[in-house]
C-alpha positions in Angstrom: 120.9 53.2 145.1 118.8 54.8 147.7 120.5 58.0 147.0 119.6 58.2 143.5 115.7 57.3 144.6 115.8 60.0 146.9 117.2 62.3 144.0 114.3 60.9 141.4 111.9 61.3 144.2 113.0 65.1 144.9 112.5 65.8 141.3 109.2 64.5 141.4 107.9 66.5 144.0 110.0 69.9 143.0 108.5 69.6 139.6 104.7 68.6 140.5 104.7 71.9 142.7 106.1 73.5 140.1 103.5 72.3 137.5 100.7 73.4 140.2 102.1 77.1 139.8 102.0 76.8 136.3 97.9 75.7 136.3 97.1 78.0 139.3 98.8 80.9 136.8 96.7 80.0 133.9 93.5 79.5 135.8 93.8 82.8 137.2 95.2 84.5 134.2 92.1 86.8 133.9 91.5 86.7 137.5 91.7 90.7 138.8 94.6 91.5 141.4 96.0 87.9 141.0 100.1 87.9 140.6 102.1 85.2 138.8 103.4 82.7 141.0 106.6 80.9 140.2 108.2 78.2 142.1 111.8 78.7 143.6 113.9 75.7 142.5 117.5 75.3 144.7 119.7 72.6 144.6 119.1 69.8 147.5 122.4 68.7 149.4 122.7 65.2 151.8 126.3 65.2 153.6 128.9 62.8 152.5 132.0 61.7 153.2 134.6 58.6 153.8 132.7 57.2 157.0 128.6 56.8 157.4 128.7 58.4 160.8 131.0 61.1 160.3 130.5 63.1 157.2 132.7 65.9 156.4 131.7 67.2 153.0 128.6 67.5 150.9 126.9 65.8 147.9 124.5 66.8 145.4 121.0 64.9 146.4 118.5 66.2 144.4 116.1 69.3 144.1 113.5 71.0 145.8 110.9 73.7 145.8 112.3 76.1 148.5 109.6 78.8 147.8 106.8 79.9 146.3 107.5 83.6 144.8 105.0 86.1 144.3 105.9 88.0 141.4 105.4 92.0 142.3 106.8 95.2 142.1 105.8 97.6 144.7 107.0 100.6 143.5 104.8 99.9 140.1 102.0 98.9 142.6 101.8 102.2 144.2 102.3 104.0 141.0 99.3 102.5 140.0 97.2 103.2 142.7 97.9 106.6 142.8 96.5 107.0 139.2 93.6 104.6 140.3 93.0 107.7 142.9 93.2 110.4 140.3 91.1 108.4 137.7 88.0 107.9 140.0 88.3 111.4 140.9 88.4 112.8 137.8 85.3 110.3 136.5 83.4 111.3 139.2 83.2 115.1 139.1 82.7 114.6 135.3 79.6 112.7 135.8 78.0 114.9 138.2 79.6 118.1 136.9 78.0 117.2 134.0 74.6 116.2 135.2 75.0 120.1 136.6 75.3 121.4 133.5 72.6 119.6 131.7 70.0 121.2 134.9 71.5 124.7 133.9 70.8 124.2 130.3 70.6 127.3 128.1 68.1 125.2 125.6 64.6 125.9 124.6 63.3 124.7 127.8 66.0 126.1 129.6 65.8 129.1 132.5 67.3 131.7 130.0 65.0 130.5 127.1 61.9 130.9 129.6 63.6 134.7 131.0 63.8 135.8 127.6 60.3 134.8 127.0 59.0 137.0 129.3 60.7 140.5 127.8 60.0 138.9 124.4 56.1 138.9 125.5 56.2 142.5 126.9 57.8 143.7 123.8 55.0 142.0 121.9 52.2 143.6 124.6 53.5 147.1 124.3 52.4 146.8 120.8 48.4 146.6 122.0 48.6 147.0 125.8 45.0 146.6 126.1 45.3 142.8 124.3 43.8 140.7 126.6 45.4 137.7 124.9 48.7 139.4 124.7 48.7 139.6 128.7 48.2 136.4 129.4 50.8 135.3 127.2 52.8 137.5 129.2 51.6 136.1 132.5 52.1 132.6 131.3 55.6 133.6 130.4 56.6 134.9 134.0 55.1 132.0 135.7 56.7 129.6 133.3 60.3 131.5 134.2 59.2 131.6 137.9 58.3 127.3 137.3 61.5 126.9 135.8 63.7 128.4 138.2 62.2 126.4 140.8 62.6 122.9 138.9 66.5 123.9 138.8 66.2 124.2 141.9 64.6 121.1 143.1 66.7 119.4 140.4 70.0 120.5 142.0 68.6 119.4 144.9 68.4 115.8 144.2 71.5 115.9 142.2 73.0 117.0 146.1 71.2 114.4 147.7 72.7 111.5 145.2 75.9 112.9 145.9 75.5 113.1 149.4 74.3 109.3 149.4 77.0 108.0 147.2 79.6 109.5 149.3 78.1 107.4 152.7 78.0 104.5 150.3 81.9 104.8 149.5 82.9 105.8 153.1 80.9 102.8 154.4 82.8 100.5 151.9 86.3 102.5 153.3 85.4 101.7 156.7 84.7 97.9 155.7 87.7 97.5 153.6 90.4 98.6 156.0 88.8 96.6 159.1 89.3 93.9 156.1 92.8 95.1 156.2 93.8 94.9 159.3 92.9 91.4 159.5 94.8 90.7 156.5 97.5 92.2 158.2 97.4 90.2 161.2 97.6 86.8 159.2 100.2 87.8 157.3 102.4 88.4 160.5 102.0 84.4 160.9 102.4 83.1 156.9 105.6 81.7 156.8 107.6 83.4 154.2 107.3 81.8 151.1 104.5 79.7 151.1 101.3 79.6 148.7 99.2 80.5 151.6 101.1 84.2 152.1 100.6 84.6 148.4 97.2 84.0 148.5 96.9 86.6 151.4 99.4 89.2 149.7 97.2 89.3 146.7 94.3 90.2 149.6 95.8 92.7 150.8 96.4 94.3 147.4 93.2 94.1 146.1 92.2 95.4 149.3 94.5 98.5 148.8 92.9 99.0 145.2 90.1 99.3 146.1 90.5 101.8 148.9 92.5 103.6 146.4 89.6 104.1 144.6 87.6 105.9 147.1 90.0 107.4 148.4 93.9 108.6 147.7 96.2 106.7 150.2 99.7 106.5 150.8 100.8 103.4 151.1 103.7 101.5 153.3 104.3 97.6 152.9 106.4 95.8 155.6 109.6 94.0 154.3 109.5 91.6 157.0 105.7 90.7 157.6 104.4 92.3 154.4 101.4 94.1 156.6 100.0 97.3 155.2 100.4 101.0 156.6 97.8 103.0 154.9 97.9 107.2 155.5 95.3 109.2 154.0 96.5 111.8 150.9 100.0 111.5 150.9 103.4 110.1 153.8 102.7 113.0 155.6 98.9 112.7 156.2 96.6 111.3 159.0 97.4 107.0 159.6 94.5 105.3 158.2 96.0 101.9 159.6 98.9 101.1 161.2 100.6 97.8 160.7 101.0 97.1 164.0 97.5 98.0 164.8 94.5 95.7 164.7 92.0 99.3 164.4 92.0 101.2 161.8 90.6 105.1 162.1 86.9 105.2 160.8 85.8 108.1 158.3 82.7 109.9 158.3 80.8 112.4 156.3 78.4 114.5 156.6 76.7 117.2 154.3 75.8 120.9 155.8 72.4 122.7 155.4 73.7 124.0 152.0 74.5 120.2 150.6 78.6 120.9 151.3 80.4 117.7 152.3 82.4 117.4 154.8 84.9 114.8 155.8 85.6 113.5 159.7 88.8 111.0 160.7 88.3 109.6 164.0 91.4 107.7 165.4 90.6 106.0 169.1 88.6 108.9 170.7 90.4 111.6 168.7 88.2 113.4 165.6 89.9 115.5 163.2 89.0 116.7 159.7 90.0 115.4 156.6 90.7 116.6 153.5 91.1 113.9 150.9 92.7 114.5 147.9 91.9 111.8 145.6 89.6 108.9 145.2 86.4 109.1 144.5 85.3 110.4 147.5 87.5 113.8 146.9 85.5 114.1 143.6 82.3 114.0 145.4 83.4 116.9 148.1 84.4 118.9 145.6 81.3 118.6 143.5 79.2 119.0 146.2 80.9 122.5 146.7 80.3 123.1 143.1 76.5 122.3 143.5 76.1 124.6 146.5 77.6 127.3 144.8 75.5 127.2 141.8 72.2 127.0 144.3 73.4 129.6 145.8 73.4 131.8 142.2 70.2 130.4 141.5 68.6 131.8 144.5 70.3 135.3 144.1 68.7 135.2 140.9 65.5 134.0 141.6 65.3 136.6 144.3 66.8 139.5 141.7 63.7 138.4 139.6 61.2 138.7 142.0 62.2 141.9 143.5 62.7 143.7 140.4 59.6 142.6 138.0 57.5 143.5 141.3 59.3 147.1 141.6 58.6 147.4 138.0 55.0 146.4 137.8 54.5 148.5 141.4 55.7 151.7 139.4 53.2 151.2 136.4 49.4 151.5 136.0 46.7 148.1 135.4 43.9 148.5 132.8 41.8 150.2 135.6 44.5 152.6 135.7 45.2 151.6 139.6 48.7 151.2 140.7 50.5 147.9 140.0 50.9 145.3 142.4 53.1 142.3 143.0 52.7 139.2 140.3 55.0 137.6 142.3 55.2 136.5 145.6 57.3 139.2 147.4 58.2 136.2 150.3 59.5 133.8 147.5 62.9 135.4 147.4 64.8 131.8 147.0 64.6 129.4 144.1 62.2 127.2 146.2 60.0 129.4 147.1 59.2 131.7 143.9 56.0 131.3 142.4 53.8 133.5 140.9 50.6 135.1 142.8 48.7 137.4 139.8 46.1 135.7 138.5 44.4 138.4 136.2 46.1 139.6 133.3 44.9 143.0 133.8 47.2 143.5 137.0 50.1 143.7 134.6 50.8 147.7 134.8 51.5 148.4 131.4 50.9 152.0 131.5 52.9 154.6 133.0 50.3 157.7 133.2 47.3 156.2 132.3 45.8 152.5 132.0 45.9 152.6 127.5 49.6 153.5 127.2 52.6 151.1 127.2 55.3 153.4 129.0 55.8 150.9 132.1 56.1 148.2 129.7 59.1 150.1 127.7 60.9 150.4 130.7 61.0 146.7 131.3 63.9 146.4 128.9 65.9 148.2 131.6 66.3 145.4 133.4 68.3 143.4 130.9 71.6 144.0 130.0 75.0 142.3 132.0 73.6 142.8 135.3 70.1 141.5 134.4 68.9 137.9 135.3 69.1 136.7 131.7 72.8 137.5 131.5 73.5 136.2 134.6 71.8 133.1 134.2 73.4 132.6 131.1 76.9 133.7 132.3 76.2 130.8 135.2 75.2 128.2 132.3 78.7 129.1 130.6 80.7 129.1 133.3 79.5 125.3 134.0 80.0 124.7 130.4 83.7 125.6 130.7 84.2 123.9 133.9 82.4 120.3 132.3 84.9 121.1 129.0 88.1 121.1 131.8 86.9 117.9 134.1 86.7 116.1 130.5 90.3 116.9 129.5 91.4 115.9 133.2 89.1 112.7 133.3 90.9 111.6 129.8 93.8 112.0 131.0 93.7 110.4 134.4 92.5 107.7 132.7 95.0 107.4 130.3 97.5 107.6 133.2 95.6 105.0 135.1 95.9 102.5 131.9 99.5 103.3 131.5 100.0 102.5 134.9 97.9 99.6 135.2 99.2 97.7 132.3 103.1 98.4 133.6 102.0 96.5 136.5 100.7 93.9 134.4 103.7 93.4 132.8 105.4 92.4 135.9 102.9 90.8 137.8 100.3 89.4 134.8 100.0 85.6 133.6 101.7 85.8 130.4 100.3 82.3 128.5 103.0 81.9 126.5 105.1 82.0 129.1 103.5 79.5 130.9 103.2 77.1 128.2 106.9 76.9 128.0 107.5 76.3 131.7 104.9 73.9 131.4 106.6 72.0 128.9 110.0 72.4 130.7 108.5 71.1 133.8 106.4 68.3 132.0 110.1 67.3 130.5 111.7 67.4 134.1 109.2 65.3 135.7 109.9 63.0 133.3 112.9 62.9 133.7 112.9 62.8 137.6 110.5 60.1 137.1 112.9 58.0 134.7 115.6 58.4 137.4 113.1 56.4 140.1 112.3 53.8 137.1 116.2 53.1 136.4 117.4 53.0 140.1 114.5 50.3 140.4 115.4 48.1 137.6 118.8 48.3 139.0 118.2 47.7 142.2 115.9 44.8 140.9 119.2 43.4 138.7 121.5 43.6 141.5 119.1 41.6 143.9 118.3 39.4 141.2 122.4 38.0 141.2 121.7 36.9 144.7 118.5 34.8 143.7 
């Protein structure tokens, strides 16, 4: 009779745990990073034999919840983390490359249009070189072009600063996550296998790895015995970010050069070395910083060419007073940040080539155009950026699709299906009720037996 009571009690306790696991699954069905729990139920045996003090066999003694099992697939998780890194890198590149494209835009207010306006107004002035209003319009066009070039460089500088600030923020987040993951590794080593606390720690571990993979490409190895994670940068042959046997992770650092290009370093102990991320948002930011630095160099080269060629052209002509032309733009302003108009008198435009009234010099200004001219170079740069954005858009779309697919496959294994949980709920409720019925039956039988002696 006592065995019957023990069997009923074991069922009540075991199925109570199973129902709790179902309840936890339902509660966390929409919780990011949560993996479905299942309770492993095993047969409970008791010693059995003809003699009380010497049991030679075993008999069924009920059921027990031997462990809480966390449903997980490491291979699919690694694929999801890798896809997450690729998607984060692609989306980050697209975001900032699009900003650069907008800054270099060739619309009506773009630099290309402003440069074209200079040559267009020169052609109009050639029809009446002494027209003061036309001279003023051309001078204003030169100023507008110089201002637009300078503003473009300033806008690119702002994007560079934003990229640098975001990169530093992501590095800080990654270092914090690595430090937290090291603590979780330590806790995992002492958490009992198959316990609910260990499952919670494993959820924390994988959530941290997921956030790190969004920032930087990593290769992950999970210790089969302890569950502690080891991380390497980029791939299995990369430098160690965190060892499962260490409580001190490596420290990432990032700093911009004087041109705005980002360089990352990795410090392990006292040794610091260069590090090249190949995935994650940080990789995208490093790549974009190189692109922006290249664009700014091109803008500076165009500014220098515009100043040098326009001043040389004006110096070879005659002004309205018959004097040799001078510099229209500051000759020292050979960068986009320093380019500026210095001439304020419309009469300073040297329209003539032999006298103050002819337009010979204006007619030669068109020789500065063509494939090697500033207009064509700016347009070529804008077109190259547009093609880069187009390619980045395709890459980002494909990477986002791969990420969605990878996480969908992982969710099929680890996610909570409410229909399945509802079925389990009914099954465990019935089993719980049956176990309670066993206890009730054992109690009634025992009472009936005891009643025989009254």
